[in-house]
PLY file of the C-alpha trace (Angstrom):
ply
format ascii 1.0
element vertex 85
property float x
property float y
property float z
element edge 84
property int vertex1
property int vertex2
end_header
22.61 -53.42 27.19
21.62 -49.77 26.93
21.69 -48.14 23.53
23.78 -45.03 23.03
22.05 -41.71 22.35
23.13 -38.20 21.38
22.82 -35.11 23.58
22.98 -31.67 21.99
22.98 -28.43 23.95
22.52 -25.07 22.29
21.51 -21.53 23.04
17.88 -20.87 22.22
17.05 -18.97 19.06
13.68 -17.86 20.48
13.27 -14.13 21.18
13.97 -13.46 24.87
10.69 -11.55 25.33
8.70 -14.60 24.17
10.83 -17.30 25.78
12.14 -17.07 29.35
15.03 -19.53 28.90
18.16 -19.30 26.81
19.59 -22.83 26.87
18.13 -26.00 25.33
19.28 -29.59 25.83
18.01 -32.23 23.40
18.55 -35.96 23.85
17.91 -37.98 20.71
16.95 -41.49 21.83
15.84 -43.53 18.83
12.58 -41.92 17.72
12.15 -40.06 21.02
13.42 -36.56 21.72
13.78 -35.41 25.33
14.12 -31.66 25.96
15.25 -29.63 28.95
15.41 -25.83 28.95
16.78 -23.33 31.45
18.12 -19.81 31.80
21.90 -19.95 32.30
25.03 -17.94 31.72
27.24 -19.72 29.18
30.73 -20.52 30.55
33.99 -21.85 29.12
33.61 -22.96 25.50
30.00 -21.80 25.73
28.58 -24.11 28.41
29.27 -25.29 31.96
29.99 -29.04 31.72
28.85 -29.69 35.31
25.46 -28.11 34.57
25.18 -30.12 31.34
25.92 -33.35 33.23
23.32 -32.48 35.88
20.69 -31.72 33.23
21.39 -34.97 31.39
21.14 -36.84 34.71
17.80 -35.18 35.52
16.40 -36.62 32.27
17.47 -40.14 33.33
20.65 -40.43 31.25
24.36 -40.44 31.93
27.17 -38.97 29.87
29.38 -41.68 28.33
32.14 -39.45 26.90
33.41 -35.91 27.47
31.42 -33.08 25.96
32.65 -31.81 22.59
32.12 -28.17 21.60
31.63 -27.10 18.01
30.19 -23.91 16.52
28.41 -22.78 19.68
26.89 -26.17 20.53
27.86 -28.94 22.93
27.62 -32.63 22.00
27.95 -35.83 24.02
27.15 -39.51 23.76
24.76 -40.52 26.55
22.89 -43.63 27.61
19.69 -44.16 29.55
20.28 -45.03 33.19
19.19 -48.51 34.18
15.92 -48.54 36.11
16.62 -51.80 37.91
17.53 -51.62 41.58
0 1
1 2
2 3
3 4
4 5
5 6
6 7
7 8
8 9
9 10
10 11
11 12
12 13
13 14
14 15
15 16
16 17
17 18
18 19
19 20
20 21
21 22
22 23
23 24
24 25
25 26
26 27
27 28
28 29
29 30
30 31
31 32
32 33
33 34
34 35
35 36
36 37
37 38
38 39
39 40
40 41
41 42
42 43
43 44
44 45
45 46
46 47
47 48
48 49
49 50
50 51
51 52
52 53
53 54
54 55
55 56
56 57
57 58
58 59
59 60
60 61
61 62
62 63
63 64
64 65
65 66
66 67
67 68
68 69
69 70
70 71
71 72
72 73
73 74
74 75
75 76
76 77
77 78
78 79
79 80
80 81
81 82
82 83
83 84
């Protein structure tokens, strides 16, 4: 059984001139933190859910529940995709 993890997406607080992306996705998996960053235009409720799902998938996880949006951040429960074929 896969363990559940937390995904958090937020706009970057880094100055644009020093950091060429504006969106950060963090997946908290036990003691590991996986990060994806990209430059994107925020959409409804701050983020495009399809883009968030694609980014989570690219890190080897899948979204278990719908994204929740609170105070400018997006949250979801995710789990690592099985590596067995």
